[in-house]
C-alpha positions, 0 to 999 in steps of 0.5 A, a space after each residue: 273159221 266159219 263164214 256166213 252170207 245172206 242172199 238178198 237183192 241181186 244175189 237172190 235174183 242170181 239164185 233164181 236164175 241158177 235154179 230154174 227147176 223150182 216148180 213149187 215155192 213155199 214162201 214163209 214170213 218170219 220176224 227178224 232182229 229180236 225175239 217176237 212176243 207174238 210168235 205163234 205157239 209151237 205145234 208138235 210137228 212130226 218128222 221135225 227138223 230144226 233150222 236155225 235162223 240167224 235173222 229172227 233168232 228162231 228155229 224154223 220147223 220143217 217136216 222132212 218127209 213131205 217138205 212142209 211147215 205148219 202155219 198158225 191160223 189166219 186171223 182178222 184184225 180190228 179193221 176187218 183185214 185178214 192177217 195171214 198165219 205165221 210159220 210155226 217156230 221156236 223163239 230162242 234168242 235174238 240170233 242163233 247159229 249152229 245146233 248140236 243134237 243130243 244122242 237119243 235126240 232128247 235135246 238140241 243145243 242152239 248157240 247164240 253168238 251175240 251172248 255166247 250162250 247155248 240154249 237147250 231145246 226140248 225136242 219132245 215139247 219143242 220148247 226152250 228149257 234153259 240156257 248155258 251162259 259160256 265164259 266166251 265164244 265157242 265155235 262148237 260143243 258136244 254132248 256126252 254119250 248119255 246126253 246128260 253133259 255138254 262140253 264146250 271149248 272156250 279158247 279165250 276163257 281166262 285161266 289163272 297163272 296159265 294161257 287162256 282156254 278151258 273146256 266147260 262142262 254143263 249138266 243138262 238137268 240142272 243147267 249148272 256149270 259142273 266143271 272147267 278143264 283148263 286146256 290152252 287154246 281149246 277150240 274143239 272136242 271129241 268125246 269117246 263113246 264110253 264117256 271116259 275120254 275127252 279129246 281136246 284140240 287147240 288152235 295152232 297146235 300139232 298136239 292134242 290133249 286127252 282128258 281122262 274123265 274116269 280118273 279121280 282126280 281127272 288126268 291130262 295128257 298132251 300127245 304130240 306128233 299130229 298135224 293140226 288135229 281138228 276132230 276124231 272118231 272112235 272105236 266102239 270100245 272108246 280106246 282107239 281114236 282116228 284123228 283128222 290131221 288138217 295139215 298145211 291147210 290149218 297151218 302145220 308143216 306136217 302133211 294131212 292124214 288120218 292118225 290111229 291113236 291108242 288112247 290108253 298107251 298114248 301112242 300113234 299106231 298108224 298114219 294114212 296120208 290123204 289130200 286134205 282132212 278138215 272134215 270127216 264122216 265115219 260110215 262103219 269101217 270107212 272114214 270119208 275125209 275132205 280138205 284142201 291141200 296147199 298152196 292155194 289153187 291146188 284142188 281140194 280133195 276127197 279120200 276114203 280110208 279103211 280104218 280096220 286096217 288103216 289103208 287108203 281106199 282111194 288110190 289117188 285123192 279125188 278132186 272136189 270144189 274148193 274151200 274150207 270144208 266143214 260138213 258132210 251128209 251121206 244120202 241113202 243112194 251112196 251120194 256123199 255131199 260135202 260142204 265148204 263155208 269158204 270158197 271162191 263160189 264163182 264158176 263152181 259152188 261150195 257144195 261137192 258130191 261124191 259117189 262113195 260106191 265108185 269113189 268118183 266125184 259128180 260134175 261140179 255144182 253151180 255157185 249158190 253160196 257157202 254151206 253151213 249145214 247139211 242133212 241127209 233125209 232118211 227114207 228119201 233120196 234127198 239132202 237139205 243144204 243150208 246154202 248161202 243162207 237159204 234152204 235148198 232141197 236137193 234130189 240126190 239122184 240128179 244133184 239138182 234142187 227138187 221141184 218143191 222148195 221152202 224159203 224162209 225170210 231171214 238167214 238160215 245157218 244150221 239144221 238137225 233132224 230131231 224126230 
């Protein structure tokens, strides 16, 4: 359900008009379309964030503490002309989209949708160490808690004598496909913090599958009673999952909610109704959720749920900007940024901001394009947003783009903080 747009031509003019506060603009050239054999060598950039560039197939590298990127030195060609230095980047593939950061930040996965492969990038050396060729398209992937294994759901992968759909397990150290777990229509996964359980969510299903990885042989349990579950967050012991029920927005006849699942007993213990639940973020014992009720035209919503006693903190759902919401980032000043990658993007944009201290929404932001990734910057009141294919750096005290911005040539998609 992802959507990605690139701002070019007149659309870039519109972006410039709605961001008059940009004071310093750092323009960076990037090669596009295929791997660049003359790409500059990678310097070990401190405070590094990797930003995937779908146009160039590179990871652009930014120091998020001072909003800068490193350049190679300028050179002089045979005609005596000065050739400006290129921004330092990691050359990954022909095109790249989403990224997945490993626990402990040893590695980053980068997905190439043109080849259905996950590339493994070593964060310490800032180089590609190998690739994982998947059995088909995968809209997400997840690491095991120790970062040694990757789980990638491939809904179209063939299964002999059964419906398509598997979860592929890959060992990072050997780049080997160590196991394939058949689950019909597997589209997303969540891994328990002890690594014992793998929760698998299937498209167009009101059930989820629990795979017990610690059992020998591995066991499968299908649990019904959900409403198009899309993700889950876990208790510290890994035995309880707090499941996001996307509800009617994802095609269920049951309402959106947060469900508490006791995994060993395979029982739904409690359910808290919310306005919508396509995305969530767990902050201690508070689960922030957002989504869009139906019918179309109904306001999208934000809610907060106390998972320690399974009660809703928000008395009524808080209206936010429309769209299919897929990403959140919590800034240090209690501002929760919520991004949608499908929205009307006319009078208001795809980005919403909620003050979680008061559970009130800030005024709507102007339209700048779909949000594909958000990153809250530590030690700063700053959020990096990939918005309409561009990086927009927000001052979270004002919800406006800060003075210094970085513009890369190409179409940006994902961002992770690796250092």
